[in-house]
C-alpha positions in Angstrom: -120.0 -41.4 49.4 -120.9 -38.3 51.0 -124.3 -39.5 52.2 -122.5 -42.5 53.5 -120.0 -40.4 55.4 -123.1 -38.2 57.0 -124.7 -41.5 58.1 -121.6 -42.6 59.7 -120.9 -39.2 61.5 -122.9 -39.8 64.7 -121.1 -43.5 65.1 -117.4 -42.4 64.2 -117.4 -38.9 65.8 -120.1 -38.6 68.5 -118.5 -35.7 70.1 -118.3 -33.7 67.0 -121.7 -34.7 65.8 -123.4 -33.7 69.3 -121.6 -30.3 69.0 -123.2 -29.7 65.5 -126.6 -30.6 67.0 -126.4 -28.6 70.1 -125.5 -25.5 67.9 -128.5 -26.1 65.7 -130.7 -26.3 68.6 -129.1 -23.2 70.2 -130.0 -21.2 67.1 -133.5 -22.5 67.2 -133.9 -21.4 70.8 -132.5 -17.8 69.9 -134.8 -17.5 67.2 -138.0 -18.5 69.2 -137.0 -16.3 72.1 -136.5 -13.2 70.1 -139.0 -10.5 70.7 -139.1 -6.8 70.2 -138.2 -5.2 73.6 -139.0 -1.6 74.0 -138.1 -0.9 77.6 -134.7 -1.2 79.2 -132.8 -1.3 82.4 -131.6 2.3 82.8 -128.7 1.1 85.4 -127.1 -1.1 83.0 -124.8 -0.1 80.1 -124.3 -2.4 77.0 -120.4 -3.5 76.9 -118.3 -2.4 74.1 -117.3 -6.2 73.8 -120.9 -6.8 72.9 -121.6 -3.9 70.7 -118.4 -4.9 68.7 -119.9 -8.6 68.3 -123.3 -7.2 67.1 -121.6 -5.3 64.4 -119.1 -7.9 63.5 -121.9 -10.4 62.9 -123.9 -7.8 61.1 -121.2 -7.4 58.7 -121.2 -10.9 57.8 -124.8 -10.5 56.5 -125.2 -11.7 52.9 -125.4 -8.7 50.1 -126.4 -8.7 46.4 -123.2 -9.5 44.5 -121.2 -9.3 47.7 -121.4 -5.5 47.3 -121.3 -5.2 51.1 -123.4 -2.1 51.2 -124.1 -2.3 54.9 -122.8 0.4 57.2 -123.3 1.0 60.9 -123.5 4.2 63.2 -123.2 3.5 66.9 -125.1 6.3 69.1 -125.0 6.8 72.4 -125.3 10.6 72.9 -128.6 11.7 74.7 -129.2 14.8 72.5 -128.8 12.7 69.4 -131.1 10.1 70.6 -133.6 12.7 71.6 -133.6 14.2 68.0 -133.8 10.6 66.4 -137.0 9.9 68.7 -138.6 13.0 67.5 -137.9 12.1 64.0 -139.4 8.4 64.6 -142.9 8.9 65.3 -141.9 10.0 69.0 -141.1 6.2 69.8 -139.8 6.4 73.3 -137.4 3.6 73.0 -135.2 5.5 70.6 -134.3 8.0 73.3 -134.5 5.6 76.3 -132.4 2.8 75.0 -128.6 2.9 76.2 -127.3 2.4 72.8 -128.7 2.8 69.4 -127.3 1.1 66.1 -128.4 2.9 62.9 -128.0 0.4 60.2 -127.6 2.0 56.8 -126.9 1.2 53.2 -124.3 2.6 51.0 -126.3 2.6 47.7 -123.5 3.6 45.6 -122.2 0.2 46.0 -125.3 -1.3 44.8 -126.2 1.2 42.1 -122.6 1.0 40.7 -123.2 -2.8 39.8 -127.1 -3.2 39.5 -128.3 0.4 38.7 -131.6 1.5 40.1 -133.0 -1.8 41.2 -129.7 -2.2 43.4 -130.3 1.2 44.6 -133.9 1.1 45.3 -134.4 -2.7 46.3 -131.2 -4.7 46.9 -129.6 -2.4 49.2 -132.8 -2.2 51.3 -132.8 -6.1 51.6 -129.2 -6.2 52.4 -129.7 -3.5 55.3 -132.7 -5.8 56.3 -130.2 -8.9 56.5 -127.8 -6.9 58.8 -130.6 -5.7 61.0 -132.0 -9.2 61.4 -128.5 -10.5 62.5 -128.2 -7.6 64.9 -131.6 -8.6 66.7 -130.7 -12.5 66.9 -127.0 -11.6 68.2 -128.6 -9.2 71.0 -131.1 -11.9 71.9 -128.1 -14.4 72.2 -126.2 -11.9 74.4 -129.0 -11.3 76.8 -130.0 -7.8 75.4 -133.4 -6.6 74.4 -133.7 -5.0 71.0 -136.3 -3.2 69.0 -136.1 -2.3 65.2 -137.3 0.9 64.5 -138.3 1.6 60.9 -140.9 4.2 61.1 -138.9 7.7 60.7 -138.5 10.5 58.6 -135.7 9.5 56.1 -134.4 12.9 55.3 -134.5 14.3 58.9 -132.7 11.0 60.2 -130.1 11.4 57.3 -129.5 15.1 58.4 -129.1 14.2 62.3 -126.6 11.5 61.4 -124.6 13.4 58.5 -125.3 10.8 56.1 -123.8 11.5 52.6 -126.4 11.6 49.6 -125.7 8.0 48.6 -126.2 6.5 51.9 -129.7 5.6 53.0 -130.9 4.8 56.6 -132.7 1.3 56.7 -133.4 0.9 60.6 -132.7 2.4 64.0 -132.1 -0.7 66.3 -132.6 0.4 69.8 -130.6 -1.7 72.4 -130.2 -2.4 76.2 -130.8 -4.8 79.0 -134.6 -6.0 79.0 -136.7 -3.8 81.2 -140.0 -5.6 80.4 -141.2 -9.2 79.7 -144.0 -8.7 76.9 -146.4 -11.3 76.3 -145.5 -13.6 73.2 -147.8 -12.6 70.1 -149.6 -15.2 68.3 -148.2 -16.5 65.1 -150.2 -17.2 61.8 -150.3 -20.9 61.3 -147.6 -22.2 59.0 -150.1 -24.1 56.9 -151.7 -20.6 55.8 -148.3 -19.1 54.8 -146.7 -21.9 53.0 -147.5 -22.5 49.2 -146.1 -25.3 46.9 -144.9 -24.7 43.2 -147.6 -21.7 43.1 -150.0 -19.6 45.1 
């Protein structure tokens, strides 16, 4: 019966069907459009409305056992951005981006339910899920974004005043694009996909 209803959807509700298909196409476009942008327009600030949307979407990321470990620090202060750049292998975009979002994981929530594996593995994956949603939302909103994962964990934790049980997962630099980098080649899908086993 369910399959029959799906088959009739384009006929019975063409407008609703077209809206669903359009949303799917838009998602595909955003995924394909997303690139790491490391240079930003210095004369344009990111509106608070968009920052709030980035956080709203990221907070809907999946998490192991619905532990919701993801937490976020929004950074605009120039002195803090400079310190973070120096702690992030001197990557310029960390200081030059109008806004940074530090994605963190509250490992106490994972550890309470899953012990060591929750603290050392699940919490990192959950933070990565949230980071990806920020990157995709930023692309959809016309922003450029760069995920920075190369940094000194202890130094970043100190700069941001993180409690012992909160771990920095990544720093996302955000702003309106100031560059159009060339698209990088992708490994062919046939080389990446395996069936049943390697």
